[in-house]
N, C-alpha and C positions, 0 to 999 in steps of 0.2 A: 751837439750840445754837450758840454762838460758835465760829467757826473762825479760826485764825491762819495767817499766812503772812509771808514775809520779802520785802521789796522793797528795792532799792538806791535810796536817796534822795540828793538833792543838798543839800549844806550849803556854800553859797558856793563852789562849784567842786570841793569834796571830796565823793567818793561814799562812802556808808557804808550797811551793811544796817540796816534798821529792821523790827521785828516789828509788823505791823498786825493788827487784829482785825476780823472781819467778822461782824455779827449781822443781824438783820432790820431793814432801814431803814424809816423811816416812808414812806408813799406820797409820792412826789414829792420825797424828799430823797436827796441823793447819799449812797451807803453809806459813803464815807470822809470825809464833810464835816467831822465833828468832829475826827477824827484829823489831817486835813490842816491844819485851822486851828491845832490845838494844836502840831503839829510846826513850823509856820511861826512862831507867836507865841513859843513857849517855847524852841525849839531853832534857829531860823533855817533850817529845812530845808524842802524841797518834795518831794512825791511826784510822780514823773514823769507827765506829761500822758497818756502812753499807758496808764498803769495807771489813772489817774482816768477816762479815757474808757472803758476796757474795763469797769470796774466799773459805770459809769453804763449801759452797754449791757446788762450782765448784769441789773441792776435792772429795766430795761425789759422784758427777756425774761421774767424771773421774774413781774412783775406781769401781763403780757399772757397768759402761759400758766398762771398760778396754780400756779407751782412754788415751793417754799420757797427763798428766796434763798440761805440757807446751804448747802443741798444742791447747788444749781446751781454755786455757787462751789467747793465741795469737788470736784465732778465735773470742772469745768474745770481746776482746779489739778492734780488727779491725772492728767488727760489730758496736760497739758503736761509733767509729770514723766515720763510714760511714753514720751516721744519722739515726740509728734505723731500718735498713733493716732487722735485725733479728726479731724484733717485727712484721714487716709486713709479713715476711715469715711464722712466727708462726701462725698469723691470717689466712693466706691463707691455711696453712696445716690443721688447725682446720675446715675450711670451706669445704675443699676437703674430710676430714674424715667424716663430717656430711653427705655430699652427698652420699658417698659410703655406709652408713648405711641405707639409704632410699630405 
């Protein structure tokens, strides 16, 4: 199922929100490739590199762990909206892993 999110993109120095749609990318293809190209060619805009990099990493994680890409994106976006709970959970997981090693 396609997920949508809003990103602040750059249009020649002007920032504006753009709705982007995320589906299942083909293996080895950047998940935002077509939208990035369309935004550039038709509207003169660019998706921030940190967003492009993040989605590329999510695609790699999805492929490596055989997790549906859309589900992983939805999870990460919800975690970001919830105020960083993901970061807290990761720190807690690391602390527990260190305890188990002792």
